[in-house]
N, C-alpha and C positions, 0 to 999 in steps of 0.2 A: 503493499500499501503506499502511495504516497503523496499526502497531503488531501487523506481520507478519499481517494479514491482508489480501485483496484489497475494494476497494472496488467495490459497483456502479457500473455506469455512471448509476444512475438515480436520479434529483433536484436538487435545485439547489444553486448556489456562488455565491458572489460573491469577485470577484475585484477588490483593490486596488492600482493602480499609482500612484506620485509622479514626476513626470520633473522636472529642473528643468533650465529653459531657456537660453539664454546672455541676459544682459542686455539685451541692443541689441533682443533677437528679440521684436518684436510683430506679425510677417509672419502672414498664416493658417496655417493649419497642415490636413493631410489625413490621413486616417485611413482605410483601407483593410478593409476585413473579406471572405474570400473564401469559408473552409472552417468555416464554426461553422453543425453539421448539429440545430439545437437552437432554441428559443424565447432569444432574449435581447435586455436593454439593456443600453446605454452611454450613460455620462455622460461630459462631459469639466467640471469644476468647478461642479460640482452644475447643470448645462445639460445638459438629458435630448438626446444628438445622432440615435439610432436607436432602433427597436423593432422586433425581426423577431418574427412569431407573439404567443403570451400565455402569459409568465412566470407562473407561481403554482405554487404546494406542492400543489394538489389535480389528481392528473393528469387527474380526470375535465375540467376546464377550460380543460385547459394544452394549446397550439397549437404545432405546429412548423412551422417554416418556413426556410427557406434561399433568400439571394437575397444574389450578391455585392455590393456596395455603398462607397460614396465617401463618407465622412462630412468637412463640412468645419467648421474651427472656427476662431476667431482670438482665440489668448490674453488674457487683460487684464492677467496677474500674470508674474514668472519662474516660477511654479509651476504645472506642470498637474496636477490629480489625475484617473487614470481609474478611474472604476468601474465593473465590465462584472458583470450578474447574469445567466447560467446556468441553465435549465431542461430537464431532458429525460427523457420517459418514452418514449418511442418507438424511440431508437434503442439498440440492444447496447451501445455503447463512443461513446455520444454526446457532444459537447461540444465544444471549439475541437481542428481537425487541423492547422490553420495557424497561425502570428504573426497577429497585425493590426499593419500594417505602419505607420509616423506617419513624417512628411515632410512639405515642401512642396510644395503641390498640382501643379505641373508635373512634379514627379519619380516622384508615386504613379500620376499619369494614365500617363505615360511607363510604368512595371511596369506596370502593368496590361494595356496596348496590348501590350507585349513577351508579357506573360501568354496574354494572348488570340490572340496570334499563332501562340505555340510551339502550344497547344492544337487549334487550327486546322490549321496543319501536320501535326501527327500524327496528328488524323484523318482530313486528303487523304490522308497515307502510307497507313494503315489501309486506308480505302476501295479505294485503289489496287490496292495488296494483294490484299487480298478479292476487288477484277474478275478481276486476273490470274487466282485462283486457280479460281476458278469458270468459267473462260473453259475450264484446261486440263481443270477436270473436264466440262466438256461436247463436249469435243475427244474424250479418250478414250471417254465415253460414246458419240459419233459412232462411233468408231472400232471399239466393241468391239460394235455392234449389228450389224455389216457380216457 
């Protein structure tokens, strides 16, 4: 909401985040983006890390894309400036649905693996429940047709 009015999910926006790192940290960092249902570009300290789709103000040239991605970046200073441009003209409430995770690569990759395992577990559970209910349906259908 802005000035009491609801803002549409269509258009372009630029987010800027400044992260102050510990002074002794020069280790590579990983950024994990899972739920951005629009076109976006992401920079770290003026270095383009990743681009999904076509970010532009012209909705005829705009192209959305949705791919979970892990981006690696090695900071050169104690300050990390992250800039994220997002454009949306295709989804009703487009934009960022989950936060972008920042951390050391081993932790980010482990987090991604755990999330993938959790998603597969839920899918498998629902699939087994669906098979069970279809079996019940066909058994009932078999006995009622006699």
